[in-house]
N, C-alpha and C positions, 0 to 999 in steps of 0.2 A: 887385858891379857902382861907382863910383867916381862920383861927379858928370859929371864928365867923361863916361867915360865910356859913362852913359845918355843925352847932349846924347850923341855921340857917334852920325855916321851906319849905320858897317858895325856898331859894338858893339851901340846899344842904342835906337837911331829907324826899328828896322825900316818901318814906316808912310813914310816917307820916302824910308825904302829903297829899298820893293817899287813905291812913286811915280816915282820913277825910274829902276830898274834890276832886270832878270829873273838872276836868279844862274842859270851855268850848266854851275859844276863847279866842288867838291875840285881846288886843283890842291897838291903835295908840302907848301909852309908856308902857299900863299895859298887866295883864293879868288876865283877868273874872272865878274865878271856883264858881259853885255849891254847896256848905256845904251838904254835907252826912245827916247831922241832921237836919229834916226839923220841927221840932213843928214849923212852920212859913214858908207855903207851897209856893214856888221860895226867902227864905235864897241864896244871896252868898256871897263870898267876891271878891272886888276888890286890886289886889295885882303891888303895881311899878315894874318894872320891874329888877334896877337896887337894889341892895341893901345900900337898905338908911336905919338910924336909925332913926332921924325924919323927920315929912313933910315940918318941915323948910329949912332944911337940901339941899330939892329937886330944882336946881335950875330954878327960876322966871319961864321962858317958859315952864319949862318941866312941872311944878306943875303946871300950869294952863294946859296944854293936858292929863296933868292929873286926874283932879278934872273933864276936860269933859270925860274923862272914866267913872267916877264915877256917874255924870249924863247921860248918856249915857244907863247906866245899869238900873239907878233907875228910868231910863223914863222905861226901856225895862222889867221893873218885872212889874210896877205898869201895865203895857199895859197887860203882860200875864197873869197876875193871878189875876186881878182885886182888889189891899187887902184898905181897908182904907186907914192906912195910909202906907208910903216909910219911915225908920226908916235910919237912918244914922249913922255908928257910926267908933267912928276909935281909940282906945284902945288899948295901947302893951305896958308892965313896961315888961315883960320880953321875949313880941316879936318885936326883935328890925329891923322890917322891915318894910315900910311905904305903909301901905293896911287898907282900908275902906271894913266893915261890906252891909251888905245893908241887911236891912227886914223889909219882907212884916208883917204890923200885920193890924190882921180882927177884927173889934172892936165885943166885946161879947167873946176870943175865946184866949187862952192861951196867957200868959201875958200882954195883955192891960191893956192901963193905967199905963204900968210900965218899966225899961229896960229889953233888952232882956236876956238873960244867955247866957253866951260864946256858952257853951257846954251844955244847958240838960239835951243831952245823950237820947231822948226818944222816937223820930220819925224816923225810916224810911227805904228805900223805895225799892224796887224791881228795879232789871238793867230794865226793862222796864220802870216802873213808872221815873225815872232819864232821861232813855232816853227820855219819855214824853218832860217831864220838860226843862232838854235842848234844847230839840227842840223848844218848847214856846218859853223859850229864843230868844235862836239864830231867831227867828223869826221877831223879839221886837229889835233887835238892829240897 
């Protein structure tokens, strides 16, 4: 593993990953995580399984499969949580690993009508609530 991969949240920094997210499932070419901070109920991250900095560096056939994983996740979130809108965000200046944030938005609630904060550190759940969210998502994948 390279030094960059050792520092990568998804490849080598398991302690930080576990602080920020809970693994839900392995998908076709990615891993699905529940974001621990739940200001947007159901917020997830879909991370490509291989360490790739830019989305366009993923081979085309794999990228189509990766986007199918992202789409599958967004559909599951819509079914499980019934948000007014599901935002997809691929922001990554400092974390050099291809991933998508899947953020359900609820009209009239936190950050409606604006860009979601990466980690607002406002809403955390109990272990039982996390388990309930994860089960709802798994049932809809």
